[in-house]
C-alpha positions as CSV (number, residue, x, y, z in Angstrom):
1,M,-10.2,-22.4,-8.2
2,N,-12.0,-19.2,-8.5
3,P,-9.6,-16.3,-9.4
4,I,-10.6,-12.7,-9.7
5,N,-9.1,-10.0,-12.0
6,C,-7.0,-8.0,-9.6
7,S,-6.2,-4.4,-10.2
8,Y,-2.5,-4.1,-11.2
9,S,0.1,-2.0,-12.8
10,I,3.5,-2.8,-14.6
11,E,6.4,-0.5,-14.8
12,G,10.1,-0.7,-15.7
13,K,12.3,-3.0,-17.8
14,G,14.3,-6.0,-16.9
15,P,13.4,-9.4,-15.1
16,A,10.0,-9.6,-13.6
17,L,9.5,-8.8,-9.9
18,F,6.0,-9.2,-8.4
19,L,5.4,-7.1,-5.2
20,I,2.6,-8.2,-2.8
21,H,1.5,-5.9,-0.1
22,G,0.4,-7.1,3.3
23,I,-3.1,-7.6,4.4
24,G,-4.9,-4.4,5.1
25,A,-2.6,-2.4,2.7
26,A,-2.9,-1.7,-1.0
27,R,-0.3,-1.7,-4.0
28,D,0.6,2.0,-3.3
29,A,2.5,0.6,-0.2
30,W,5.4,0.2,-2.7
31,R,5.4,3.8,-3.9
32,Y,8.6,4.7,-2.1
33,V,10.8,1.9,-3.5
34,L,9.2,1.6,-6.9
35,P,11.2,4.3,-8.5
36,E,14.5,2.5,-7.7
37,L,13.2,-1.0,-8.5
38,I,12.0,0.0,-12.0
39,K,15.5,0.9,-13.0
40,K,16.5,-2.8,-13.1
41,F,13.1,-4.7,-13.0
42,T,9.9,-5.0,-14.7
43,V,7.9,-4.4,-11.5
44,I,4.3,-5.8,-11.2
45,V,2.3,-4.5,-8.2
46,Y,-1.3,-5.5,-7.7
47,D,-4.0,-5.2,-5.1
48,L,-5.0,-8.4,-3.4
49,R,-8.7,-9.2,-3.5
50,G,-10.7,-7.2,-1.2
51,H,-7.9,-4.4,-1.1
52,G,-7.4,-1.3,-3.0
53,D,-9.1,-1.4,-6.4
54,S,-9.6,-5.1,-6.6
55,S,-13.0,-6.7,-5.9
56,K,-13.7,-8.8,-3.0
57,G,-14.9,-11.8,-4.9
58,V,-16.8,-14.4,-3.1
59,L,-16.4,-14.4,0.5
60,P,-15.0,-16.1,2.5
61,Y,-11.8,-16.7,0.6
62,S,-8.6,-18.5,1.5
63,L,-4.8,-18.1,1.0
64,E,-5.1,-20.6,-1.8
65,D,-7.6,-18.0,-3.5
66,L,-4.9,-15.4,-3.2
67,V,-2.5,-17.6,-4.7
68,D,-4.8,-18.5,-7.6
69,D,-5.2,-14.6,-8.1
70,L,-1.4,-14.3,-8.4
71,E,-1.1,-17.3,-10.8
72,T,-3.8,-15.7,-12.9
73,L,-2.0,-12.4,-13.0
74,R,1.4,-14.0,-13.7
75,Q,0.0,-15.9,-16.7
76,K,-1.1,-12.5,-18.4
């Protein structure tokens, strides 16, 4: 397990909702739906490693590495 600190933001109030963008995108992919979601949820959006403002970490990395990054963020 070698998680990295991903770049993220938290907005809104209510139950937590993590939004994960697709490969090749970044957390701003949610910019159009975010205003509605933050009315009912605490929305956490983040950049996967190697995307947006997050570092690449050590290459190559696997799906398990991405899951470890999410779990690290979830525990904050």
